[in-house]
N, C-alpha and C positions, 0 to 999 in steps of 0.2 A: 660442612657438606653443601656442596653448592647443588641447587636444583635446576633443570632444563627446562625451559620455555614449554617445549612440547615433550611431554613425558610418554612414550609408548605404553607404558603399564596401564595407563588410563583410558586405551582406547575401549578395553572391554566393556567400559560405563556408557557409552555412546550409545544414544537410541536413535536407529537409523529410520526416518518416516519416508513413506513411498512417496514417489513425486506425485504420481496422479492424486494423491491426497492433498499435496501442496497447492497444486492447480485447480483442485475442486474446491478447496477453502479459499483460494484467490478469486475464482470466479462468483462464489456465493458471496464474499464481502464486495466485490465489485456490483454486484446485482442491488444489494442493499445500499450502497454508496449512491448507485445511479437514482435510486426511488427517493432517498434523503434528497440530494440535489434537485431533482425534478420538484419537491416540494418547498424547497427553499426557493429555487428561481420563480415557482408561482408567486411566491410570497412578495419577492423585492419586485418583481414586474406589476402584480396587483396592486400593490399599496403605495410604492413609492421608486417608481422608475426613472422619473425624471430629474432625481437630485443624481449631483454629482458625486456624492458620498456612496450611492448605491453604484453606480458605475465602477467606482474605484473598487468597491467592495466585490463585484462581481469580476474584474480582472483581477485580483488579488488571489479569489477563491479558485480560478480557474487556473492560474500558474501555479498556485500552491496543490492544488489537486493532483495538477498534471505530473508535478514533478515527484510527488509520492506515489503515483500509478506507474509511473517509468521505474522508479527505485524498485517498486515492489516486483515487476515485471523481469527487471534485468536480475533480481535476487532470485527468483524462483527459477529461471532459466540456468545460472550458473549452478544452483542446488542440483538442479535436474542433470545437467551435465556431469557434476562431481559426482553422481551415487554411482 
Protein backbone atom coordinates (compact mmCIF):
# COMPACT_ATOMS: atom_id res chain seq x y z
CA UNK A 1 0.00 0.00 0.00
CA UNK A 2 1.35 3.36 -1.03
CA UNK A 3 1.10 6.33 1.34
CA UNK A 4 0.42 9.82 0.09
CA UNK A 5 2.72 12.70 0.92
CA UNK A 6 -0.22 14.76 2.18
CA UNK A 7 -2.74 12.70 4.05
CA UNK A 8 -5.90 14.62 4.93
CA UNK A 9 -6.58 12.26 7.85
CA UNK A 10 -3.69 13.85 9.74
CA UNK A 11 -5.20 17.35 9.65
CA UNK A 12 -7.02 16.79 12.92
CA UNK A 13 -3.66 16.66 14.74
CA UNK A 14 -2.44 20.07 13.57
CA UNK A 15 -2.14 22.81 16.19
CA UNK A 16 -3.07 26.22 14.81
CA UNK A 17 -1.36 29.17 16.47
CA UNK A 18 -2.98 32.58 16.42
CA UNK A 19 -1.02 34.86 14.04
CA UNK A 20 -0.99 37.61 16.69
CA UNK A 21 0.99 35.30 18.96
CA UNK A 22 3.46 34.67 16.15
CA UNK A 23 3.99 38.42 15.70
CA UNK A 24 4.26 39.06 19.46
CA UNK A 25 6.90 36.36 19.82
CA UNK A 26 8.73 37.76 16.79
CA UNK A 27 8.73 41.31 18.20
CA UNK A 28 9.90 40.16 21.66
CA UNK A 29 12.68 38.13 20.04
CA UNK A 30 13.64 41.11 17.88
CA UNK A 31 13.85 43.40 20.94
CA UNK A 32 16.09 40.90 22.75
CA UNK A 33 18.22 40.60 19.60
CA UNK A 34 18.60 44.39 19.39
CA UNK A 35 19.70 44.61 23.03
CA UNK A 36 22.27 41.83 22.58
CA UNK A 37 23.49 43.44 19.35
CA UNK A 38 23.93 46.78 21.11
CA UNK A 39 26.10 45.12 23.76
CA UNK A 40 28.16 43.33 21.12
CA UNK A 41 28.66 46.54 19.09
CA UNK A 42 29.65 48.43 22.23
CA UNK A 43 32.37 45.93 22.98
CA UNK A 44 33.56 45.82 19.37
CA UNK A 45 33.82 49.60 19.19
CA UNK A 46 35.19 50.10 22.71
CA UNK A 47 37.95 47.54 22.60
CA UNK A 48 39.03 46.80 19.04
CA UNK A 49 37.35 49.00 16.43
CA UNK A 50 40.47 49.77 14.40
CA UNK A 51 41.16 46.16 13.48
CA UNK A 52 40.23 44.95 9.98
CA UNK A 53 38.97 41.72 11.55
CA UNK A 54 36.52 43.72 13.63
CA UNK A 55 35.17 45.51 10.57
CA UNK A 56 34.83 42.18 8.76
CA UNK A 57 33.03 40.72 11.79
CA UNK A 58 30.59 43.63 11.90
CA UNK A 59 29.78 43.28 8.19
CA UNK A 60 29.26 39.51 8.47
CA UNK A 61 27.13 39.97 11.60
CA UNK A 62 24.92 42.63 9.98
CA UNK A 63 24.46 40.73 6.70
CA UNK A 64 23.73 37.43 8.47
CA UNK A 65 21.37 39.07 10.95
CA UNK A 66 19.59 40.95 8.19
CA UNK A 67 19.03 37.73 6.26
CA UNK A 68 17.65 35.90 9.30
CA UNK A 69 15.37 38.80 10.21
CA UNK A 70 14.11 39.06 6.61
CA UNK A 71 13.43 35.31 6.48
CA UNK A 72 11.59 35.54 9.81
CA UNK A 73 9.41 38.41 8.60
CA UNK A 74 8.56 36.64 5.35
CA UNK A 75 7.75 33.45 7.25
CA UNK A 76 5.48 35.31 9.68
CA UNK A 77 3.71 37.07 6.80
CA UNK A 78 3.18 33.81 4.92
CA UNK A 79 1.85 32.15 8.08
CA UNK A 80 -0.49 35.09 8.77
CA UNK A 81 -1.87 35.05 5.23
CA UNK A 82 -2.27 31.26 5.16
CA UNK A 83 -4.50 31.09 8.25
